N, C-alpha and C positions, 0 to 999 in steps of 0.2 A: 323507639331505638333503628329499626332497619330506614326509617325517613332522615333521621339522623345520622345511619353512614353513608347513604346515598348520596346525600350531601355534600361531605368532606371527603368520598372515595377519591377523587382526583387530586384533592389536597393531601390526603397521605401517599400516594403515588409520589410524588414531588417531596414532598420528606422523604422519602426511599434515597430518588434520586440524589437530591444532597446530601441524607445520610452516606449514602456509598462516594463520593464524589468529592466532599465540600474539604477533605485535606489537601485535594493541590490545590487551593488557593495559596501556598505557601513554596508551590514548586515554582522552580528558574524555568529559565529557557535551558530546552534541553534538544538534544539530537537534530533531528532539522530544523527545528525551531531557531537553532542560530545563525544558520544560513539562510532562510527563508524571512524570518523577521532582526532578529539584534544583530546580523551584519549586513543588510541588503539593505543598499545604500537610498531607494526608493524611499523606504520609513521615513529619512529625515524630513523629507518635503511634508508632511504634515497633510493641510486640509489644499496646500494647489497645486489644482492639476489631475483633482481626484480623476476626470473624466478616463485620464489615461490607460488607468489602469484595464481598460477595454483591450488597448491595443499592446497592450506587453505581455508576454511569459507569467507564467508562476513564477517558476524560477529564478531568481536573478540569474542573467549572460553567464557573470562569473564562476555562479557554482552549474552550470548545464543548461539554461533558459527553457525547461523545460515545463512540459504540461499548461492549460488555459484557464484560471479559477482567477474573473476578474471580484465576481464579490466576494470573494475571502479576501485577496489581497482587498479590496474598498473596505471590508470590517478593521482589519490589522491597522492599517493608515488609521483610522477612527479611534481604533483603541491606542494605538501607540499613541496619539494625540492627550487621549484622555490620562494614561498612565506616566505621560512625559517617556516614553523606553522601558518604566519600569514592568517585572511578566502578571501584577496582580492581577490589573483590567483584565488582561487575555484569555490568564485562569477563569476571571470572574465570570467574562462573558461565556465561556468554555461551559460550566457549572450553569447558569441559569440555562443556557439553551437545553443542556442534558433534561433538566427538571421539564421544563416547556415538551421535549418532544415527548417523555414518558408517559405524560398528561394526553400527547398526541396521540400513540398507540393505544393509549385506554378508550379515546376516542373514537377510534377504528376500530376496536375490538369490539366496544360496544356495539356495532353495526352489526356482526355477524355469530355475535356469541351473547350466548343467558347474561346476565352482568356479574355475577361470582366469578366465571371462566374470562371476562374481557378482565375485571378488577388482577386476577392470578397472573394473564398475559403481562398487563404494564407493571403488576409488582417484580414480577420477574426481569421483567427487559429493565425495569429501573436497579435492582440491582445486580445486575449482567457481570464476572469481571472481567470479559471478552471485552467491554467498552474500555475499558481504563487505559489503553492507550491511545483512544481517541480522545477521550475526557481530558485526561492527565497531562497531554503534550500538546502543546497549544496548535501544533498543524494539524492535530485531528480535526479542528472546526471547522474545515472543509466538510466533515463528515457528519458532520453536526447541522450543518445548513443543509444539507441534501437533504436530511430525515425531513427538516423541519416546512421544506414544501413540496418533498413529496406527498407524506401521509394524510394532509389536509386535501390535496386533490383525490387522493383516491376516496377519503371520506365524503367529499363534497360526491365526488360520481356514485357512489354507493348510494347517498343518501335519493337525491335526483333518482336513479336510475330504478330505484327499490321501489319508487313508487308511481314510478311513470316514465315520460321524456325528459331528457335534460333542458334546462332552462338557461336563455343566453347569459343571464349573468352567471349562471354556474359552469359557463361555457369558457366566458370569460377571464376566471377567477381560475382555472384549471391552466388555463395556457399561460398566465402568468405566473401559476405557482411553477410550471414543466422551466417556461424560459430561468426562472427564479434558481432552479435549482439545477441545471444544467450550467450556468453560470457560476455555479458555486463550485463545483466538481463536474466532471463532466461525466460520471456515471452512473446523473441523474435521466441522463437518454435515456433509463431503462421504463421511465412511466408510462409509457404507455404498451407496453407488452404488459404491465401489470394491471393497467386498469382494462383489456381484453380479458384478463383469466378472472378479473372481477366480472367484468358482464356476461362470460360463458357459464361462472359458476353458482352466481346469485340472480339473475335478472332472466328469469324462466314463464312468467306471466306474461309476458308483453309481445308476443307475435312469434313468428319461426324463427331460427338464426338470419335464414336469407333476408327477411323483414327489418331483423333490426339491422343486419351490416348498412343494409339501402340507407335506413333512416339517420345510423351514427356513420355516413361514409367522410359528410363535409366537415365532421368533426375531427376525426382520424387524421384525414388527408391534409386539414390544416395543423396538426401534431406532426406527422409526418414533414410538413412543410417547411415548421420549427427544427425539425432533428436537424434538416440536410441542412438549408442555412445558418443552422451555430456547430455543426462540422466545417463548414465554408468557409466560415469567419476565423475559427481556431486554428484551421490551416494555413489563415493566409497571413494569420497573426505570425505565428510561427517559420514561415517561411519568408519572413520580413525581416524575422532575427535570425536568420541562414540556418535555421534550426530543422523546416522542411518537416516538424512533426515531432512526437514523443518516442525518441530514442536510447532511450535511458542503457547502461551497460546490463545485463543479464548474464546469469552462465551460458541462455538460449544464443546468445549473439558470439562470447567468445568461444564456444566450444560449436559455433555454426549448426546447433542442433536444427535439424525438419521439425517440420509443422507437424511433424507424426509423433515425432518422440517427443515433444513441447507439448502434445495432449495428452500422452502419456505420463509424463512424469504430473499435468495436471489430475488424470488420474489419482498415481500414488499420493496425492496431497489428500483427497477426497475424503482419510478416514479421519485427519488430521482436522479437516474443518467441520467434520463431524463430533469429533470429542472439545472441540472447543466451544462449537454453538450449544452443548449437551452439558459440558463433565468438563468446566475450565479449572480444573485445578493445579493443571502446570501451565506456567504462561511465561512468556520471550517474549523481548524485543525485536529478535531476529531468528527469523526459522531459513533455513537455506542447504545450501549443499555443504560440504558430506552427507551431514545429517539427513537430509533430503534429499533421496537418490533423484538426479538428471539422469533420466531413461535413453537406453540407447538401444533398440528396440527394445520388444517386447520381453517381460521376464516375472517372476511369478511374485513380485513385491509388488507388482500393479493389480493381481487378483483382488485381497479385499477392498479398494477401493472400487475396482469394477462392481463387484458385486452389491456395493452399498449402493452406488450410483443407479443402476437399474433396478436395484430395493428400494430406493425414494423414490425415481420417476416412475415407476408400476406401480406402489400406494396412491400416488397423487394422480395417474390414471384409474386406477379401480375404483377408486372412493369418490369421483368427482359428482355422482350423481346423489350417492349415500349420504356423504359426511364432503360436502363441498369445503367448509373450513379446512378441514385437515389439506385437501386438494388445491386452498387457496394459500394457506400460509405454506407450500412446495414450489406454490408459482414464485409468490413474492420471493422467495428463498432465493430459488435460482437462478432470477431474471437480475436480481440485483448482485448476486454474484459471481456474473457471465462476467461485467466488465474485466475483473482484474483477475480471473480464474486463471489463463493462458490456454484456455479450453477456444478463443474464435482470435485473438489478436494477442501477439507479446506485453506480457507485462512487466512492470519495472520491478516485481518481485516475484516471489516464487508462493509464499505466504504471507501474509500482513495481517496482526492480528483489528486494528483500525481497521481493515475493509469490512471486515465481518458486524460493521456496525448498524446497515441499516438489513442485510441479510438477515440477521437474528431478530429481527420485526417477524418476520415470515419463520423462524424457527420457534421462534415464542405462541405466536399464534398456531403453529401445529402443536405443540403441546397442550392451547386452551383445546382444541378442537379432541383431542385425545380424552384430556380430561372429561367435558363433555359427554365422551362417545361413553366411559366407565360410568360416568352418573347414569347414565340415560338406562345400561345396562343392567346396575345395584339397584335402579328403580323396576326395570322388567321382572328382576326376580324377587323381587317383594323383600327385601333389606330394607333394617333399621335404618330409613335414612338419617333419620339425628345422629345415632350414632358413626354412620359414615362421615357427615361432616364433621363433627366432631375431631375425627381421627385423619380429617382434612385438613383442618382447619390446623392443628397442629403441627402434623408432618409442611405445609406450606411454612407456619411460622419460623420451622427449622431452617428448610429452604432459605426463605429471604433473609434470616439473621446469618447466616452461614456466609451468603452470597454476598453480603453488606461488609461485612467483616472482612472479607477476602478480597475486591474493591479496595478496601479502605486502604490495607496492608500493602494490597498492590501499587494504589497509586503513589506511594511516602517511596516504593522505589526509580520514580519517575522525577524526584527532587531536585534531583542535579546531575551533571554528564557521571561527574565521579561516582557515585552512589549508580546510576541504571546501568553503567559502563561494567561498572564490578559485580552487579548481581548478572549481567547478560554472560557476560563468562561460566562464570555459577549454575546458570539456568540453562544452558546449552551450552558446555564445554566443545561439543563437534561443530560449532557453526564456525565457518573461516570469516565470515566478517562482524561477526564478533570479537574475533578476534583484532580485526581490521578496524573496525572504530574506535578499540579502546587503543590501540594501538595510534591512530590518524587522533588521539583527544591527547596521550599522553607527549606528541611530539610538540602538540600546542602548548601542551602545559612546560615545554622544555624538558623533561624529563626524558632523556635521548635512549638511554641503557633502555631501560623498561619497554619505551616503545617499540626499540629493534627488537626485542624478543618477540611483542606482541606480531609484528606485521612478520616474523619469521615460521614464529606457529602460521599464521594464517594462511603463509608461501605453503606451509610441509601440508595442508589441510585441503587445501586449494589450489593448486600453481597456474590456474589459467584466467586470472583476471589482474587482464592488463593494468586495468590504476591500480593494482595493487603492488606488482612489480615497480611502474614508475614512480609512485608517492616514495617506495623506500628510496630507488635510485635519486630520487631529488634529495630526499635528504641526507644520506651521502655526499650529491656534490653538493651541497650547502655547504655540508663541513667540512669539506675538502679531502675525501676520501675518493676520489676518482677512480681507484683501482676498485674498489667495490662498487662503485653506481653503473661502471661500464656493462661488466657481464649482465645487470637488468635491466639496462635501456634494449639490451640484446634480446631481451628475455621478451622484454614487452611486447617489437616488432616480432619476435618469433612466434609468439600467442596472435597478434591482430596484428598484419602487416599493415592495414587503412589505420591503424592506433594514431588519432590527428595531432596528438602532440609529442615535445621533450625533441627533436630530432636537433635548434638548435646549442640545446640545455649539453645533449649528446654530443654533440660536434665538440663544444667545448672540452667537455671530459676529455674525449681523446686525441684533442690538438695537446693536450696538458702532459698526456702521455705517449707524446712522442708519433701518436699513430697518425701522421696526417691524413694520408690518402683515404681512409673511412672519416676524417673529419669532414675532407673537405664532400667527398659524398653525402653525407649528411646535413652537413649546408647549404647543399644544392635541392634534400629534399624540402629542407625548413624554407627557402625561397617556394619552392612549386606550393607550399602549403600555405604561403603568407606572410611569411616570420619575418622581423622585421630588418629591413634592404642593407641603411648601412652596416649594420653591425656585423649581417650575413656576410657584405663583400670584404668587409675588413677579415674575418675570420678564412673566408675560400683563400684573399691574398695571404695570410700570414701560413696557411698548411702548402701552398705552392711556392712560396719564397722557401721552408721549412725544404722541401722537398727535392729543389733544387738545388738546395746548401748541401743537403746530404749526397743527392745525386753528383757533385765535386767529388765530393771527399771519398766517393764511391765505398758510400756504406749503402749495405741494405738493408731494408726492415723488414719484418712478414707482420704479416696485420691478419695474421688469422686471429679471432676469435676459438674459444670453447665452446660447447654448445650448451653447458651448464655452468652456471656460474658458481665457480668454487668457493665463495664465501657462504655461500650460503650449508646448511646443517643437514647431514647426512640423507634425513629422513627426504628433504627436497631431492636435493640429487636422484634420488633411490625413485621418484615419482618422475621425477622428468626424463628418464629412461626410459620407462616403459608406463607414459599417461595411461591412467586406470581409473576410473568411477567408483563408486558405492557396489556396484554388482560387478566389478572386477575387471570388465568387458572393456578396449582400449577405445579414449574418448577419440582421437585423432592421429594423425603420423606423428610417431617421436620426433623429439625438438632436436634439431641436430646442430 
């Protein structure tokens, strides 16, 4: 029976992953899927000019043009051809990749843990509900590809180094896997840090650290050289497309938050990371302000996160000799989380569940290390190990069933945008982006009254996202309600004077309202921003002609604008008078 179990244990892991995620095969394109895949004009090119994906950003230029993930786009193009545009092949690939990655977690865990503990680690990973966003949403495929290439690289490294020196073919394989991971998603760049942690924690019988460093120097220099080359290529591609790097909207950019406060915000998020990795009972597709506080200096709300952070890092340092598996799990968790954590560079999100996919490997290894520690302590105390094993098996079964059930039901939330956004409003009613995204979807569905209500609710919760106020202004303009649009355009540029869009549209509305001097000023700003010159010249000429005509008639016109949009609800106007964050401290100078 034992031999039979060992033979089919990997298959059992794969089946658990399929049981947890299989229902997502019928999901449609949701959320970012629509912009990266469904509405992406490059997808229609099929297999033609596939090599060009290495010279293009991840997001279509129409939707921001950010990121650089050519291998992921390459895979999407193949899946597009395979399914002729329907989402099922994309979801099938996600589910298959999830099963394979779960087995790869098992292979890695077996290198550093007893067989039973390694199986528990991989089984818990296979049913983990926090993975749903990465698997049930097609664009999460980039997370899956990174894990698919990163995990075997770590396993190969451990295999060779725990036996002796790195073989040449192993070095070549790891470099190839590293390249594939980076080109799948930028977060793959952390692999060398994980390998270095594996070297320090598990390779102790092959000379001193200094001697090993000399022997491994060429290998790590090769990894560093590739990392530098990848960053340079990525920067060149984004610069060539007029982007200059990944710079999405974040609360940090709109509020002009300092690096210190960005890091303090990340500290505030630490308890949420720990909860999602170890107890993912409550999930959501949006996490952000005001539900998650944007730091404005030190406050008491950062204390839990700071204590947890110190405890986790301290545990990793304290146990590196006696329980290296736990220390290694913490190292994997920290390294994999850093790129999206906001600790080093501003990320496009405050918190997103999909970014916890690879870090969860480290979290589950920590769990496996703790279970091994408990088992060792039970044996040392003379416990009845047969009874302990039976109780542990029952507990493990309960956890796996609960995890698989939660993952299955959560996957259905990502069925389509109507289902997803309605559920998100219920999951996190105090997230402004939950209302913003739902409103954008309702506008797309031509449900304008409901969409307007969601946008106004989002503005009341967080009136500092210039994209939000600009998009609502655009909806009013398109509908022909310039009187409501103009205050929102002004709101946008008060929040972000460098906001790159909208001057032409703002000018058009001002012209229609007879505010000619302001219309001319906005048209000139649009010219400076590279707007459509023939149209703008006509608008400037119209504004000049109208002002001359008014001057001849002796009509004076006031062009002063009120600071707060009068058509917004009272809660938004009150917020604008004294902008404050979740902690109650002013965010910046009140809008005038």
